[in-house]
Residue frames as a rotation matrix with the C-alpha (Angstrom) as fourth column:
UNK 1
-0.942 0.298 -0.157 182.51
0.103 -0.189 -0.977 133.28
-0.320 -0.936 0.147 -23.40
UNK 2
-0.309 0.870 -0.385 179.55
-0.812 -0.452 -0.368 134.07
-0.494 0.199 0.846 -25.64
UNK 3
-0.949 -0.050 0.312 178.25
0.047 0.954 0.296 130.56
-0.312 0.296 -0.903 -26.22
UNK 4
-0.587 0.780 -0.219 175.13
-0.672 -0.318 0.668 130.37
0.451 0.539 0.711 -28.45
UNK 5
-0.344 0.465 -0.816 173.98
0.354 0.869 0.346 127.22
0.870 -0.170 -0.463 -26.64
UNK 6
-0.752 0.042 -0.658 173.82
0.641 -0.186 -0.744 129.13
-0.154 -0.982 0.113 -23.35
UNK 7
-0.843 0.460 -0.280 171.71
-0.479 -0.878 0.000 131.86
-0.246 0.134 0.960 -24.95
UNK 8
-0.417 0.704 -0.575 169.36
-0.438 0.398 0.806 129.27
0.796 0.588 0.142 -26.44
UNK 9
-0.481 0.195 -0.855 169.06
0.686 0.691 -0.228 127.49
0.546 -0.696 -0.466 -23.10
UNK 10
-0.876 0.137 -0.463 168.24
0.252 -0.688 -0.681 130.80
-0.412 -0.713 0.568 -21.40
UNK 11
-0.691 0.658 -0.299 165.58
-0.697 -0.496 0.518 131.51
0.193 0.566 0.801 -24.03
UNK 12
-0.329 0.566 -0.756 163.97
0.061 0.812 0.581 128.10
0.942 0.145 -0.301 -23.46
UNK 13
-0.609 0.066 -0.791 163.96
0.785 0.195 -0.588 128.62
0.116 -0.979 -0.170 -19.69
UNK 14
-0.915 0.267 -0.301 162.48
-0.177 -0.939 -0.294 132.11
-0.361 -0.216 0.907 -20.08
UNK 15
-0.515 0.759 -0.398 159.69
-0.585 0.028 0.811 130.76
0.627 0.650 0.429 -22.29
UNK 16
-0.317 0.378 -0.870 158.90
0.503 0.845 0.184 128.02
0.804 -0.379 -0.458 -19.79
UNK 17
-0.768 -0.003 -0.640 158.83
0.601 -0.346 -0.720 130.51
-0.220 -0.938 0.268 -16.91
UNK 18
-0.850 0.480 -0.218 156.58
-0.518 -0.837 0.175 132.90
-0.098 0.262 0.960 -18.82
UNK 19
-0.349 0.743 -0.572 154.17
-0.290 0.494 0.819 130.10
0.891 0.452 0.043 -19.70
UNK 20
-0.426 0.148 -0.893 154.08
0.765 0.586 -0.268 128.91
0.483 -0.797 -0.363 -16.09
UNK 21
-0.896 0.091 -0.434 153.43
0.203 -0.785 -0.585 132.44
-0.394 -0.612 0.685 -14.85
UNK 22
-0.686 0.681 -0.255 150.62
-0.653 -0.422 0.628 132.80
0.320 0.598 0.735 -17.38
UNK 23
-0.276 0.582 -0.765 149.03
0.212 0.813 0.542 129.55
0.938 -0.012 -0.348 -16.25
UNK 24
-0.606 0.014 -0.795 149.22
0.795 0.038 -0.606 130.68
0.021 -0.999 -0.034 -12.63
UNK 25
-0.929 0.294 -0.224 147.65
-0.280 -0.955 -0.094 134.01
-0.242 -0.025 0.970 -13.56
UNK 26
-0.457 0.788 -0.413 144.80
-0.491 0.164 0.856 132.18
0.742 0.593 0.312 -15.26
UNK 27
-0.305 0.316 -0.898 144.26
0.636 0.770 0.054 129.93
0.708 -0.555 -0.436 -12.24
UNK 28
-0.828 -0.003 -0.561 144.16
0.465 -0.562 -0.684 132.94
-0.313 -0.827 0.466 -9.91
UNK 29
-0.796 0.567 -0.211 141.67
-0.600 -0.698 0.390 134.62
0.074 0.437 0.896 -12.23
UNK 30
-0.318 0.679 -0.661 139.55
-0.048 0.685 0.727 131.45
0.947 0.263 -0.186 -12.23
UNK 31
-0.485 0.070 -0.872 139.61
0.803 0.432 -0.411 131.31
0.348 -0.899 -0.265 -8.44
UNK 32
-0.797 0.116 -0.592 138.55
0.287 -0.790 -0.541 134.92
-0.531 -0.602 0.597 -7.96
UNK 33
-0.896 0.444 0.003 136.01
-0.194 -0.397 0.897 135.18
0.400 0.803 0.442 -10.78
UNK 34
-0.646 0.749 0.146 132.39
-0.163 0.051 -0.985 135.69
-0.746 -0.660 0.088 -9.82
UNK 35
0.409 0.818 -0.405 130.82
-0.568 -0.119 -0.814 135.81
-0.714 0.563 0.416 -13.28
UNK 36
0.729 -0.012 0.684 131.09
0.386 0.833 -0.397 133.79
-0.565 0.554 0.612 -16.46
UNK 37
0.942 -0.327 0.076 133.16
-0.112 -0.518 -0.848 136.30
0.316 0.790 -0.525 -18.46
UNK 38
0.265 -0.899 0.348 136.25
-0.962 -0.273 0.026 136.34
0.071 -0.342 -0.937 -16.24
UNK 39
0.280 -0.126 0.952 136.02
-0.342 0.913 0.221 132.57
-0.897 -0.387 0.212 -15.82
UNK 40
0.894 0.060 0.445 136.11
0.374 0.447 -0.812 132.05
-0.247 0.892 0.378 -19.57
UNK 41
0.714 -0.692 0.105 139.05
-0.516 -0.622 -0.589 134.44
0.473 0.367 -0.801 -19.80
UNK 42
0.173 -0.642 0.747 140.84
-0.884 0.233 0.404 132.46
-0.433 -0.731 -0.527 -17.08
UNK 43
0.536 0.083 0.840 140.22
0.121 0.977 -0.174 129.19
-0.835 0.195 0.514 -18.91
UNK 44
0.965 -0.170 0.200 141.51
0.181 -0.122 -0.976 130.71
0.191 0.978 -0.087 -22.15
UNK 45
0.478 -0.834 0.277 144.65
-0.838 -0.527 -0.141 132.02
0.263 -0.164 -0.951 -20.43
UNK 46
0.162 -0.395 0.904 145.36
-0.594 0.692 0.409 128.66
-0.788 -0.604 -0.123 -18.81
UNK 47
0.732 0.175 0.658 144.77
0.320 0.764 -0.560 126.76
-0.601 0.621 0.504 -22.06
UNK 48
0.900 -0.423 0.106 147.01
-0.084 -0.407 -0.909 129.06
0.427 0.810 -0.402 -24.09
UNK 49
0.306 -0.823 0.478 149.75
-0.952 -0.253 0.174 128.97
-0.022 -0.508 -0.861 -21.45
UNK 50
0.264 -0.177 0.948 149.68
-0.264 0.932 0.248 125.17
-0.928 -0.316 0.199 -21.36
UNK 51
0.917 0.052 0.396 149.78
0.360 0.322 -0.876 125.05
-0.173 0.945 0.276 -25.17
UNK 52
0.704 -0.697 0.137 152.75
-0.540 -0.651 -0.534 127.43
0.461 0.302 -0.834 -25.12
UNK 53
0.207 -0.622 0.755 154.48
-0.868 0.240 0.435 125.33
-0.452 -0.745 -0.490 -22.48
UNK 54
0.413 0.042 0.910 154.00
0.054 0.996 -0.071 122.15
-0.909 0.078 0.409 -24.50
UNK 55
0.767 0.048 0.640 154.82
0.604 0.280 -0.746 123.31
-0.215 0.959 0.186 -28.02
UNK 56
0.936 -0.350 0.044 157.06
-0.299 -0.853 -0.427 126.38
0.187 0.386 -0.903 -28.17
UNK 57
0.266 -0.913 0.310 160.21
-0.750 0.006 0.662 125.00
-0.606 -0.409 -0.682 -26.48
UNK 58
0.146 -0.169 0.975 160.02
0.323 0.939 0.115 121.81
-0.935 0.299 0.192 -28.55
UNK 59
0.863 0.222 0.453 159.58
0.496 -0.206 -0.843 123.79
-0.094 0.953 -0.288 -31.77
UNK 60
0.776 -0.630 -0.019 162.54
-0.630 -0.774 -0.061 126.02
0.024 0.060 -0.998 -30.97
UNK 61
0.094 -0.760 0.643 164.74
-0.473 0.534 0.701 123.06
-0.876 -0.370 -0.309 -30.05
UNK 62
0.382 0.105 0.918 163.82
0.626 0.702 -0.340 121.38
-0.680 0.705 0.203 -33.33
UNK 63
0.983 0.009 0.182 164.58
0.140 -0.673 -0.726 124.60
0.116 0.739 -0.663 -35.21
UNK 64
0.578 -0.798 0.170 167.94
-0.813 -0.548 0.195 125.03
-0.062 -0.251 -0.966 -33.49
UNK 65
0.706 -0.293 0.645 168.99
0.045 0.927 0.371 121.39
-0.707 -0.233 0.668 -33.90
UNK 66
-0.263 -0.887 -0.380 172.28
-0.590 -0.163 0.791 120.78
-0.763 0.432 -0.480 -35.67
UNK 67
0.580 0.500 -0.643 171.68
-0.813 0.313 -0.490 119.49
-0.044 0.807 0.589 -39.20
UNK 68
0.462 -0.366 0.807 172.71
-0.089 0.887 0.453 115.92
-0.882 -0.281 0.377 -39.84
């Protein structure tokens, strides 16, 4: 019942959801910002969330791959 593949899949999904939520938070911050400081923070949050979404799941899948 305790399949390691299921736990790894759940971890990948959780990382993707967290990155998506972070990107949405950054977009909301960008939309509501009146000054330059919060806008730059929103851009940084969106950029880091998109980087996380693109690289972290792939890196974990490569790390967890069965050796040949």
